[in-house]
C-alpha positions as CSV (number, residue, x, y, z in Angstrom):
1,M,0.0,0.0,0.0
2,E,1.3,3.5,-0.8
3,E,2.5,5.6,2.0
4,G,-0.1,8.3,1.3
5,A,-3.0,5.9,0.9
6,E,-6.0,6.0,3.3
7,Y,-6.9,2.9,5.3
8,D,-8.5,2.2,8.6
9,L,-5.9,1.5,11.4
10,Y,-8.3,-0.6,13.4
11,D,-9.0,-2.8,10.4
12,A,-5.2,-3.2,10.0
13,L,-5.0,-4.8,13.5
14,N,-8.4,-6.6,13.2
15,L,-9.8,-4.6,16.1
16,E,-12.9,-2.6,16.9
17,P,-12.7,1.1,17.7
18,D,-13.4,0.5,21.4
19,A,-10.5,-1.9,21.8
20,S,-8.4,-1.4,24.9
21,S,-4.7,-0.6,24.9
22,D,-3.9,-4.3,25.9
23,D,-5.9,-5.5,22.9
24,V,-3.9,-3.2,20.6
25,R,-0.6,-4.6,21.9
26,A,-1.7,-8.2,21.7
27,A,-3.0,-7.7,18.1
28,F,0.3,-6.0,17.1
29,R,2.4,-8.9,18.5
30,E,0.4,-11.5,16.7
31,L,0.2,-9.8,13.3
32,S,3.8,-8.6,13.3
33,R,4.9,-12.2,13.9
34,R,2.6,-13.4,11.1
35,Y,3.7,-10.9,8.5
36,H,7.3,-10.6,9.5
37,P,9.6,-10.6,6.4
38,D,11.8,-13.4,7.7
39,K,8.8,-15.7,7.8
40,Q,7.8,-15.0,4.2
41,R,11.1,-16.0,2.7
42,G,10.7,-19.1,0.5
43,S,6.9,-19.2,0.8
44,G,4.9,-18.2,-2.2
45,G,6.0,-16.0,-5.0
46,S,7.3,-12.5,-5.1
47,S,3.8,-11.0,-5.2
48,A,2.9,-12.8,-2.0
49,G,6.1,-11.6,-0.3
50,A,5.4,-8.0,-1.4
51,G,1.8,-8.2,-0.1
52,A,3.1,-9.5,3.3
53,E,5.6,-6.7,3.5
54,A,3.0,-4.1,2.8
55,A,0.8,-5.7,5.5
56,F,3.7,-5.7,7.9
57,I,4.3,-2.0,7.3
58,R,0.6,-1.2,7.8
59,V,0.5,-3.2,11.1
60,H,3.6,-1.3,12.4
61,N,2.1,2.1,11.4
62,A,-1.3,1.2,13.0
63,Y,0.4,0.3,16.3
64,R,2.6,3.4,16.3
65,I,-0.5,5.6,16.2
66,L,-3.0,3.5,18.1
67,G,-0.4,2.5,20.8
68,D,0.0,6.2,21.6
69,D,-3.0,7.5,23.6
70,V,-2.7,11.1,22.2
71,L,-2.2,10.0,18.6
72,R,-5.1,7.6,18.9
73,S,-7.4,10.3,20.2
74,F,-6.2,12.5,17.4
75,Y,-6.8,9.8,14.8
76,D,-10.3,9.1,16.1
77,R,-11.2,12.8,15.6
78,Y,-9.3,13.7,12.4
79,G,-8.4,10.5,10.7
80,L,-5.2,9.3,9.2
81,S,-4.8,12.4,7.0
82,G,-5.0,14.6,10.1
83,V,-2.2,12.6,11.8
84,R,0.0,12.9,8.8
85,L,-0.6,16.6,8.6
86,A,0.4,17.1,12.3
87,E,3.5,14.9,11.9
88,S,4.6,16.7,8.7
89,L,5.0,20.0,10.5
90,S,8.3,20.9,12.1
91,D,8.6,21.7,15.8
92,D,9.0,25.4,15.3
93,E,5.8,25.5,13.3
94,G,3.8,24.5,16.4
95,D,3.1,26.3,19.6
96,G,6.1,25.9,21.9
97,G,4.3,27.3,24.9
98,A,3.2,23.9,26.1
99,A,6.7,22.3,25.7
100,V,9.4,22.1,28.4
101,G,12.9,21.3,27.3
102,G,11.6,20.2,23.8
103,Q,9.1,17.7,25.3
104,L,5.4,18.2,25.9
105,S,4.7,17.7,29.6
106,L,1.2,16.4,29.6
107,P,-0.9,14.3,27.0
108,D,-3.5,17.0,26.9
109,D,-0.8,19.5,25.9
110,R,0.3,17.2,23.1
111,F,-3.2,16.8,21.8
112,K,-3.9,20.5,21.9
113,V,-0.6,21.3,20.1
114,L,-1.3,18.7,17.4
115,E,-4.8,20.0,16.9
116,R,-3.6,23.6,16.8
117,R,-1.0,22.6,14.2
118,V,-3.4,20.8,11.9
119,L,-6.2,23.4,12.1
120,G,-3.7,26.2,11.5
121,L,-2.2,24.4,8.5
122,L,-5.6,23.7,7.0
123,R,-6.7,27.4,7.4
124,R,-3.3,28.5,5.8
125,R,-3.8,26.2,2.9
126,E,-7.3,27.4,2.2
127,E,-6.4,31.0,2.4
128,L,-3.3,30.6,0.1
129,R,-5.4,28.5,-2.3
130,A,-7.9,31.3,-2.6
131,Q,-5.1,33.8,-3.0
132,R,-3.4,31.8,-5.7
133,L,-6.7,31.2,-7.5
134,L,-7.5,34.9,-7.9
135,A,-4.0,36.4,-7.4
136,V,-5.6,39.4,-5.5
137,N,-3.2,42.1,-4.5
138,G,-4.2,45.4,-3.0
139,T,-2.7,48.3,-1.1
140,F,-4.5,50.7,1.2
141,T,-2.5,53.7,2.4
142,L,-3.6,56.5,4.8
143,A,-0.9,59.1,5.2
144,A,-0.8,61.6,8.1
145,S,1.4,64.4,9.4
146,A,2.2,65.0,13.0
147,A,4.5,67.9,12.8
148,P,5.5,69.8,16.0
149,C,3.9,73.2,16.8
150,H,5.7,76.4,16.0
151,H,6.8,77.0,19.6
152,G,9.0,73.9,19.4
153,A,7.5,71.7,22.1
154,H,8.3,68.2,20.7
155,L,5.4,66.5,22.5
156,R,2.7,68.9,21.2
157,R,2.0,68.3,17.6
158,R,-0.4,69.4,14.8
159,Y,-2.1,66.4,13.2
160,R,-3.6,66.5,9.7
161,L,-4.4,64.0,7.0
162,Q,-2.0,64.2,4.0
163,Y,-3.5,61.8,1.5
164,S,-5.1,58.5,1.0
165,A,-4.4,55.9,-1.7
166,T,-5.7,52.5,-2.8
167,S,-4.8,50.1,-5.5
168,Q,-6.2,46.7,-6.3
169,T,-5.3,44.1,-9.0
170,V,-6.8,40.7,-9.9
171,Q,-5.1,38.1,-12.1
172,I,-7.1,35.9,-14.6
173,A,-5.7,32.8,-16.2
174,L,-6.4,32.9,-19.9
175,G,-4.7,29.6,-20.5
176,D,-1.9,27.4,-19.2
177,R,0.7,30.0,-20.2
178,S,-1.1,33.3,-20.4
179,K,-2.5,35.6,-17.6
180,L,-4.3,38.8,-17.6
181,T,-4.0,41.3,-14.8
182,V,-6.7,44.0,-14.3
183,G,-6.4,46.7,-11.6
184,C,-7.2,50.2,-10.6
185,A,-5.7,52.8,-8.3
186,S,-6.8,56.2,-6.8
187,H,-5.0,58.9,-4.9
188,I,-6.8,61.7,-3.0
189,Q,-5.1,64.7,-1.3
190,G,-6.3,65.3,2.3
191,S,-6.1,69.1,2.2
192,S,-7.9,69.9,-1.0
193,G,-9.8,66.7,-1.8
194,A,-8.4,66.6,-5.3
195,G,-7.5,63.2,-6.7
196,A,-6.6,61.0,-9.6
197,A,-7.5,57.5,-10.7
198,K,-5.6,55.0,-12.8
199,L,-6.6,51.9,-14.8
200,M,-4.0,49.2,-15.0
201,L,-4.0,46.4,-17.5
202,A,-1.2,43.8,-18.1
203,A,-1.0,40.5,-20.1
204,S,1.9,38.1,-19.6
205,S,2.7,34.8,-21.4
206,Q,5.3,32.1,-21.0
207,I,6.5,31.7,-24.6
208,N,8.7,28.7,-23.8
209,T,10.6,27.3,-20.8
210,R,13.2,30.1,-21.0
211,T,11.3,33.1,-22.4
212,A,8.4,35.2,-21.0
213,A,6.8,38.3,-22.4
214,R,4.7,41.0,-20.7
215,V,2.6,43.9,-22.1
216,G,1.3,46.6,-19.8
217,L,-1.0,49.6,-20.2
218,N,-1.7,52.3,-17.6
219,V,-4.4,54.9,-18.2
220,V,-4.5,58.2,-16.1
221,G,-7.0,60.7,-17.5
222,A,-6.3,61.0,-21.2
223,S,-2.6,60.0,-21.0
224,P,-2.0,56.3,-21.5
225,D,1.4,54.8,-20.7
226,G,2.5,51.5,-22.1
227,D,5.4,49.1,-21.9
228,V,6.6,45.8,-23.4
229,S,9.1,43.6,-21.8
230,I,10.8,40.2,-22.7
231,T,12.6,38.2,-20.1
232,R,14.9,35.4,-21.2
233,S,17.0,32.9,-19.1
234,F,20.0,31.8,-21.0
235,N,20.9,29.3,-18.2
236,E,20.3,28.9,-14.5
237,H,22.9,31.6,-13.8
238,C,22.0,34.4,-16.2
239,T,18.7,36.1,-17.0
240,V,18.3,39.1,-19.3
241,Q,15.3,41.5,-19.4
242,Q,14.6,44.0,-22.2
243,K,11.9,46.7,-21.7
244,F,10.5,49.3,-24.0
245,A,8.2,52.0,-22.5
246,L,6.1,54.8,-24.2
247,S,4.6,57.6,-22.1
248,G,3.7,61.3,-22.4
249,D,7.2,62.2,-21.3
250,G,8.7,60.3,-24.2
251,R,10.2,56.8,-25.1
252,S,12.7,54.8,-23.1
253,M,14.4,51.5,-23.3
254,S,16.2,49.5,-20.7
255,I,18.3,46.3,-20.6
256,A,18.8,44.5,-17.2
257,I,21.2,41.5,-16.7
258,F,20.8,39.3,-13.6
259,L,23.8,37.0,-13.0
260,W,24.6,34.6,-10.2
261,L,28.3,35.0,-9.6
262,S,28.4,32.1,-7.1
263,Q,25.9,30.0,-5.1
264,S,25.2,32.9,-2.7
265,V,26.2,36.1,-4.6
266,R,24.0,37.7,-7.3
267,G,24.8,40.7,-9.4
268,N,22.7,42.9,-11.7
269,L,23.4,45.5,-14.3
270,S,20.8,47.8,-15.8
271,I,21.2,50.4,-18.6
272,Y,18.5,53.0,-19.4
273,F,18.2,54.7,-22.7
274,A,16.1,57.8,-22.6
275,E,16.3,61.6,-22.5
276,S,18.0,61.1,-19.2
277,P,20.2,57.9,-19.7
278,G,21.2,56.0,-16.5
279,L,23.1,53.1,-15.2
280,S,22.4,50.9,-12.2
281,L,24.7,48.3,-10.5
282,G,23.6,46.0,-7.8
283,L,25.1,43.2,-5.7
284,L,23.4,40.8,-3.3
285,K,25.1,38.4,-0.9
286,R,22.8,36.1,1.1
287,S,23.5,33.3,3.5
288,T,22.4,29.8,2.5
289,A,22.1,28.7,6.1
290,S,20.0,31.6,7.4
291,G,17.9,34.5,6.2
292,H,20.7,37.1,6.6
293,N,21.8,39.0,3.5
294,V,23.6,42.1,2.4
295,R,22.8,44.2,-0.6
296,A,24.7,47.1,-2.3
297,F,23.6,49.3,-5.2
298,L,24.8,52.2,-7.3
299,N,22.5,54.3,-9.5
300,M,23.8,57.0,-11.9
301,Q,21.4,59.2,-14.0
302,S,21.8,62.7,-15.5
303,G,24.6,63.7,-13.2
304,D,22.8,62.4,-10.1
305,L,24.5,59.7,-8.1
306,E,23.0,57.4,-5.5
307,L,24.9,54.9,-3.4
308,G,23.3,52.6,-0.9
309,G,23.0,49.3,0.8
310,Q,20.8,47.0,2.9
311,F,21.7,44.7,5.7
312,K,19.1,42.1,6.8
313,Y,19.4,40.3,10.1
314,K,17.1,37.4,10.7
315,P,17.6,35.9,14.2
316,S,14.5,33.7,14.0
317,R,12.1,32.3,11.5
318,D,9.4,34.9,12.2
319,F,11.4,38.1,12.8
320,S,13.9,40.1,10.8
321,L,15.5,43.6,11.0
322,K,16.7,45.6,8.0
323,M,18.9,48.6,7.9
324,A,19.2,50.5,4.5
325,P,21.4,53.6,4.4
326,S,21.8,55.6,1.2
327,I,23.4,58.9,0.1
328,T,22.8,61.1,-2.9
329,S,23.6,64.5,-4.1
330,R,20.5,65.7,-2.3
331,G,21.6,64.3,1.1
332,W,21.5,61.1,3.1
333,M,18.8,58.8,4.3
334,C,18.6,55.7,6.6
335,Q,15.7,53.3,7.0
336,L,15.2,50.7,9.7
337,T,12.5,48.1,9.2
338,C,11.3,45.4,11.6
339,T,9.2,42.5,10.3
340,K,7.3,40.1,12.4
341,A,5.4,37.0,10.9
342,L,2.2,36.0,12.7
343,D,-0.5,33.4,12.4
344,A,1.5,30.7,10.5
345,D,3.1,33.4,8.3
346,L,-0.2,34.4,7.0
347,T,0.1,37.9,8.5
348,K,3.2,40.1,8.5
349,L,3.7,43.3,10.4
350,H,6.2,45.8,9.3
351,W,7.2,49.0,11.1
352,N,9.6,51.3,9.4
353,L,11.6,54.4,10.5
354,R,12.9,56.7,7.8
355,V,15.4,59.4,8.9
356,R,16.7,62.2,6.7
357,A,18.7,65.2,7.7
358,R,15.5,67.4,8.0
359,S,12.6,64.9,8.0
360,L,11.6,61.8,9.9
361,Q,8.7,59.4,9.2
362,V,7.4,56.2,10.8
363,R,5.3,53.7,8.8
364,L,3.2,50.8,10.0
365,T,2.2,48.1,7.5
366,L,0.0,45.0,7.9
367,C,0.1,42.4,5.2
368,R,-2.5,39.6,4.8
369,S,-3.5,37.5,1.8
370,G,-2.1,39.8,-0.7
371,L,-3.5,42.9,0.9
372,R,-1.3,45.7,2.5
373,F,-2.7,48.2,4.9
374,S,-0.1,51.0,5.4
375,V,-0.2,54.1,7.7
376,P,2.9,56.4,7.2
377,V,3.0,59.3,9.6
378,E,5.4,62.3,9.0
379,L,6.7,63.3,12.4
380,W,9.2,65.9,11.3
381,T,9.1,67.9,8.0
382,E,11.8,70.0,6.4
383,A,9.8,73.2,7.3
384,C,10.4,72.4,11.0
385,G,14.2,72.9,10.6
386,P,17.0,70.6,11.8
387,L,16.0,67.6,14.0
388,T,16.4,68.1,17.8
389,L,17.6,65.5,20.2
390,P,14.3,65.3,22.2
391,D,12.4,64.7,18.9
392,I,14.9,62.0,17.9
393,V,14.6,60.2,21.2
394,F,10.8,60.5,21.2
395,I,10.3,59.3,17.6
396,S,12.9,56.4,18.0
397,A,11.0,55.3,21.1
398,L,7.7,55.4,19.2
399,W,9.2,53.2,16.4
400,A,10.7,50.8,19.0
401,V,7.4,50.3,20.9
402,P,5.9,47.5,18.6
């Protein structure tokens, strides 16, 4: 019998569901001796020996589950598939709160943890299945300003709404290799109520195993923007993307090369051909044993230069910290972002601190099932002048609270 096949464990031991623990042990001893591979040698043909071996495996699997009081109770409630789901999860995917020294202290604790694991996995699979089916992606942003008052008291601030923005896309499968993405976006200023809307259309197709094409169209008012891109993988180490864009500002073309320099180091080179030509270089170094990585980039365009990097530290499976400093001809900037995964990685919480020489912003973002809810708050603007130490301490503490 196949490992993933469903069968009744009580039938495998020739028992009734109300059999006692002693009956389970006695049935296991008898049947394991009967179907033991050593007793099947030389008796019957190869098919008979294979059948006895399969029966021997079923008997052992049935005793492994029914001989454990917790697994037996779990099997009685959720069946063999539920037990397999619980055993397929690693230890760090469960709730370690009921464990002491890596072992669960009481049978009730084991049952509750197994049940929590299976129900959480089933809920996660259903939610991800619905997300993959429709490929829904959306962003909801509500931006506010909390600049200090003119008299300079850093704890007394003037609050106002800056803008609100939404975007939503849905992907439709036109065939095995073609997809259509339809979306819309809107942006409304908080002070005047003026706004704009955008319609987004995109079609993508996998031409062959190494080549993919995409056509996009964005319409804002009476000014449509379009782009065409072709991505080709020459081998597992090198990918090239060509893109041509047409908008009200003119035409542009770009070529991007993504190259794996080693097993953990990837580089990219992008060249832009337009009225303002540009060049971009990037390098990514990531750890194969953990989620840590280091990224560096250099952008040059029309006399403007930007140099920056990103350092990601991931001490655990559900938490990471990113620091991204950068410097341009207009000044410097540094961003700190903490990410916390919740509810079996279905929900992610990001809180970000962005610091410039004369501005400071915090942003809280909640992600769930392809939807992003973002609340950026400008706590210091350029009109307020240079940052003061009390404000830096206050805002840093506000960012660190979550």
